[in-house]
N, C-alpha and C positions, 0 to 999 in steps of 0.2 A: 664414505660419502655416496657410495653407489645406491644404497637404499633411499637416500634423500633425493637423488637425481631421478630415481624411478617415480617418486611421488610428484615432483614438480617439473620434470623435464619436458613434458608435453603441454604444459600450461602456457597461456599467453605471456609474451615478454613483459607486458605492463604489470601482470599479476606477480611475476617472479621479482621484478625490480621493486615494486611497492612492498611486497612481503619481506624482501631482504632489508629494506630501509626500516620498516616498522619493527620487525623482529629484533634487529640489531639495536635500534634505539631503545626499545623497551627493556631488553636484557641489560643494556648498559645502565639504565636507571636503577633496575633491581639490584645489580651487582654493586653499583656505586653507593646506593643507599645502605645496602647490607654491610659493605666494608666500612662505611662511615660509622655505623652503630657498633660494629664488632671490633674494629681495629683502630680507627683514627680518632673517634670522639674522646677517648681517654688519653690521647697523646697530643693534644693541640699544642701544648708548650714545646714538646720535642719537635713537632712539625715546624714550628716557627724557627727553632734553632737550626733545623736541617732543611729549611725551605728550598734553598738552591739545589741541594742534592736531590730532594724529592722531585723538583721540577726537571732536573736532568734525567732522572730515571723515567719519569712520565713521558717526557719528550722523546727519549730514546726508544721507548716501547712503541710509541706512535710512529716514529720514523721507521723503525724496523718493519712495522705492519705495512705502512705505505710502500716501502721499498719492495717487500715481498709481493704485495698485491700488484705492483707495477710490472714485476718480472712475469708473474703468472698471466696477467692481462695481455701483455705483449706476446706471450707464447701462444695463448689460445686464439688471439686475433690473427697471428701469423698463420696458424694451422687452418683457420677458417678461410682466410684469403687464398692460401695455397690449394685448398680443396676446391674452391670455386674456380680458380684458374685451371686446375687439372680437369675439372668437369667440362669446361668450355673446350679445352684442347681435345678431350676424348670425343666430344660431339663433333668436332671438326674432322677428326680421323674417320669417324663413321661416315660422314658426308663424303669425304674424299675417296674412301674405299668403295662406296656405292657408285660414285662417278667412274672410277676405274673399272669396276665390274660391268657397268653399262657400256663403256667403250669396248671392253673385251668381247662382249656379246656371246651368243651361244647358249645351249641348254644348261651347261655347267654354271655359267655366269648368272643366269636367271635363278637357278637354285641357290647359289651363293647369296644373291640379293635378298631372296626370301628368308634365308637363314640369318642374314644380317638384320633384317627387320625383326625377326623373332628374338634375336639376341638383344636388340635395343629395347624391345617391349619387356623382356625378362629383367633387364637392368632396372627399369622404372618400376615394374610391378613387384619384383621379388628382392633384388639386391638392395635397393634403398631401404625398405623396411627392415631387412635383416641387419643392415649396418647401424640402424638406430636402436637395436636392442641393447639390453644391459651388457651382454657379452657380444660385441659386434662380430659378424661372420658373413661370409659370402654364400648366397643361396645356391641350393642344389639345382634349381630350375635354370638359373643363369649359367651355371657351370655346364649343364647339359646343352644349352643353346650355343654356348661358345664351342663346345666340342663338335657340334654339327656344323657350325660355321667354319671351323678349322678344316674339317674334312672336305666340305664343298669348295672352299677356296683352294685347297691343294689340287682338287680335280680341275678347277678353272686354270690354275697355274700350269698344270701339265698340258692342257689344251691350248694355252696361250703363253708360250715361253717368253715372248717379248715383255709381257706384263707380270711375269712370275715374281721377279724380285720386288716390284713395287707393292703388289697386293699381299704377298707374304710378309713384307715389312710392316704394312698397316695392321695386319692381324697380330703380329708380335707386339706392336705398340698398344693395341687394345688390351692385350693380356697384362702388359706392364701397368697401364692405367687402372685396370681393375684391382690389381693387388695394391696399387698406390692408394686406392680408396679405402681398402681395409687398414692400411697403415695409418691413414689420417683418422679413421674412426677410433683407433685404439690409442691415440695420442691425447688422452684426457689428463686432467690435472691429477697427479698422484696423491695418495692419501697423506704422505709425509708433508707435502706443501700445505695441505689444509690444516694439519695438526700444528705446524709452525705458525701459520696465520692466526689460528684460534688462540694459541698460547700467548702470542704477543698482544692480541686484541683483548683477551680477558685480563691480562696483566695491566693494560692501560685502563680498562674499566674499573679494576680494583683501585688504581691510583686516583680515579675520579672521586673516591671517598675522602680525599683531602679537603674537598670543598664542602661548605655548609649548604645543604640542599634547600633551596627555596624555589619559587616559581621561575625566577630568571635563570638561576644556575641549572635547574633541571631542564629548562627549555634549550639552553645552550649545549648541555651535554647530549641531549636527545638529538638535536640537529647535527652535531659533530659526528656522533656515532652512526646516525642514519645515513649520512653521506658515505661513510665507509661501507655501510650495508648496501648502498646502491652499487658500489663497485663489486662487492661480493655477488650481488644479483647479476651484474653484467657478465662476470666470469662464468656463472652458471648458464646464462643465456647462450654464450658463444663456445662453451666447453665441448659440446657434442655437435659436430658439423652436420650430422645426418638426423638430428632429433630436435624437435621444438619448432617454434614459429620462425626463428632466424636461421634455420638449417639451410644448407645448400639444396636448391631445388633440382630435380632431375629433368626439369622442363627442357633444357638445352638438348639433352640426349633424346627425349621423346620427339622433339621437333627436327632432329638432325636429318631425317629422311623425308620431310614434308616439303622442303624447298623454302621454309621460312628462315629468316635470319635469326640466329641465336643472340638474345640480348641479356640473358641472365648470367 
């Protein structure tokens, strides 16, 4: 699925959702019509005999599909929410560290504040785009900025022993949040889940061939499968927390040192 996400991941949410619904509905009609002609049309009498069994199989396939989709949707939604919360907390730590450095005062603290601004800018300009790539990673620019921040904070801590524990603790938390962003970026839906979803879904589409296709039945099948396609599109929208229109914004971090209240 990585190649597919590369093609659609940066498109508008409405395009992804609409495409998912239309594509799933159209594929369902094609597969249902084909299975009707190739499998079920010559076995109408047998289908009537085993109607209850066929209905059980069809319903079970749909139930398995919906159950798997619900699990995956809950997982990606939880990861997106966790990433947003973590970003807000990271922005809060940046603000608190800047305040502690300002109270500490001195040339070392002013240098540390400048390095902190450079690190915040590097997160927004370099880390965020790097985490949205096909293979998420942390940028070298932000790593270098963090290294400079770590050195200047240590110098500040040495000059201000009363504040040393607090400011060193804040830097350690920033490092943890940074690697936490990488962890969130790599928690995408694994291919095995997609294969299971598609296997159940295609099986249900084949079972649609039990029905005689006319305008009414075709419309109902299309609407039914298009609804499932909307859920597939929703999973794609939320699967990458640093990519796409609904991705987590770095705005809270970029505003952390401006005195504005973070609302994202």
